[in-house]
C-alpha positions in Angstrom: 47.6 42.3 -47.1 47.9 39.6 -49.7 44.4 40.4 -51.0 45.3 44.0 -51.5 48.5 43.1 -53.4 46.5 40.7 -55.6 43.9 43.4 -56.2 46.5 46.0 -57.2 48.2 43.5 -59.5 44.8 42.7 -61.1 44.0 46.3 -61.6 47.5 47.1 -63.0 47.2 44.1 -65.4 43.7 45.2 -66.5 44.9 48.8 -66.9 47.7 47.6 -69.1 45.1 45.9 -71.4 43.1 49.1 -71.5 46.1 51.2 -72.6 47.5 48.7 -75.1 46.2 50.4 -78.2 46.1 48.9 -81.7 48.9 50.4 -83.8 47.7 53.3 -86.0 47.4 52.5 -89.7 48.3 55.1 -92.3 45.5 56.4 -94.4 45.5 55.1 -97.9 46.7 57.6 -100.6 44.0 58.7 -103.1 44.0 56.9 -106.4 42.5 57.5 -109.9 42.1 54.8 -112.5 42.6 55.1 -116.3 42.1 52.7 -119.2 43.9 53.5 -122.5 42.9 51.0 -125.2 44.0 51.3 -128.9 43.3 48.3 -131.0 45.0 45.3 -129.2 47.3 47.7 -127.2 46.4 49.0 -123.8 47.7 50.6 -120.6 45.3 50.0 -117.8 46.2 51.2 -114.3 46.0 53.8 -111.6 47.5 57.1 -110.5 48.5 57.2 -106.8 48.6 60.7 -105.3 51.5 60.8 -102.8 52.5 63.9 -100.8 55.4 64.9 -103.0 55.2 62.4 -105.9 52.8 60.6 -108.2 52.9 57.0 -109.0 51.5 55.9 -112.4 51.4 52.1 -112.5 49.6 49.6 -114.7 49.5 46.7 -117.2 51.0 47.7 -120.5 50.5 45.6 -123.7 52.1 46.8 -127.0 50.7 45.4 -130.2 53.2 46.6 -132.7 55.3 49.3 -131.2 54.0 51.6 -128.5 55.3 54.0 -125.8 53.5 55.4 -122.7 54.0 58.7 -121.0 52.8 60.5 -117.9 53.4 64.0 -116.6 52.5 65.8 -113.3 51.3 69.4 -112.7 50.5 71.6 -109.7 47.8 73.8 -111.1 49.4 75.3 -114.2 52.9 74.6 -113.0 54.7 71.7 -114.8 56.5 69.3 -112.5 57.8 66.2 -114.2 57.4 63.8 -117.2 58.4 60.1 -117.5 58.1 57.7 -120.4 58.7 54.1 -121.1 61.0 52.9 -123.8 59.4 51.7 -127.0 57.8 48.3 -126.5 57.1 46.1 -129.5 54.8 43.1 -129.3 55.2 42.6 -125.6 53.4 43.1 -122.3 54.1 43.5 -118.6 53.8 45.9 -115.7 54.9 49.5 -116.4 55.6 52.2 -113.8 56.2 55.9 -114.4 57.1 57.6 -111.1 56.7 61.3 -111.2 58.4 63.9 -109.0 55.9 66.4 -107.4 58.1 68.1 -104.8 55.9 71.1 -104.1 53.7 71.9 -101.1 50.5 70.0 -101.6 52.0 67.7 -104.3 50.6 67.4 -107.8 47.0 68.3 -108.6 46.7 66.6 -111.9 48.5 64.2 -114.1 48.2 63.2 -117.8 48.7 59.7 -119.1 49.1 58.9 -122.8 50.1 56.3 -125.4 52.0 56.9 -128.7 53.1 54.7 -131.5 56.9 54.0 -131.5 57.1 57.6 -132.7 56.6 59.9 -129.8 55.0 62.6 -132.0 52.2 60.2 -133.0 49.8 60.3 -130.0 47.1 57.7 -129.9 45.0 58.3 -126.7 45.2 60.2 -123.4 43.6 60.8 -120.0 43.6 63.7 -117.6 43.6 62.6 -113.9 42.8 64.8 -110.9 43.8 64.5 -107.3 41.0 66.5 -105.8 38.3 64.2 -107.2 40.3 61.0 -107.5 39.2 60.3 -111.0 40.5 60.3 -114.6 38.7 62.0 -117.5 39.0 60.4 -120.9 39.9 58.8 -123.2 40.6 61.5 -125.7 42.2 60.9 -129.1 45.9 61.8 -129.7 48.3 63.1 -127.1 47.6 65.9 -124.7 48.1 69.4 -125.9 51.6 70.9 -125.3 53.2 67.6 -124.3 
């Protein structure tokens, strides 16, 4: 009888090992990278495509006075815009979180840099969720921004 009990305990113990699964890890969100460089100024980073938001994060260096902007779109529907304050002769991390609270989230984002004057666009990129890439750089700021 003791042998049967030991065998049952061994099987139960082994069974516990079989059913102890590794915790599931969340799939990484898609990202797209951009590199805006104007003279000694730059904003180099990535766009992260979340379900209902977009994260635009990167290293920002302003030589003279510069601002950075980003906006989000779902197809042709405008969703949100964020911008930094004017930075003058400084550098650091800069994040521009965008709301994309629509089914499927944002499909594209635009990222651009201006002088201290928001009307004076220097360079911009178009970023796309479906292909996880950014297209650019293009001179000036994006049309209709």
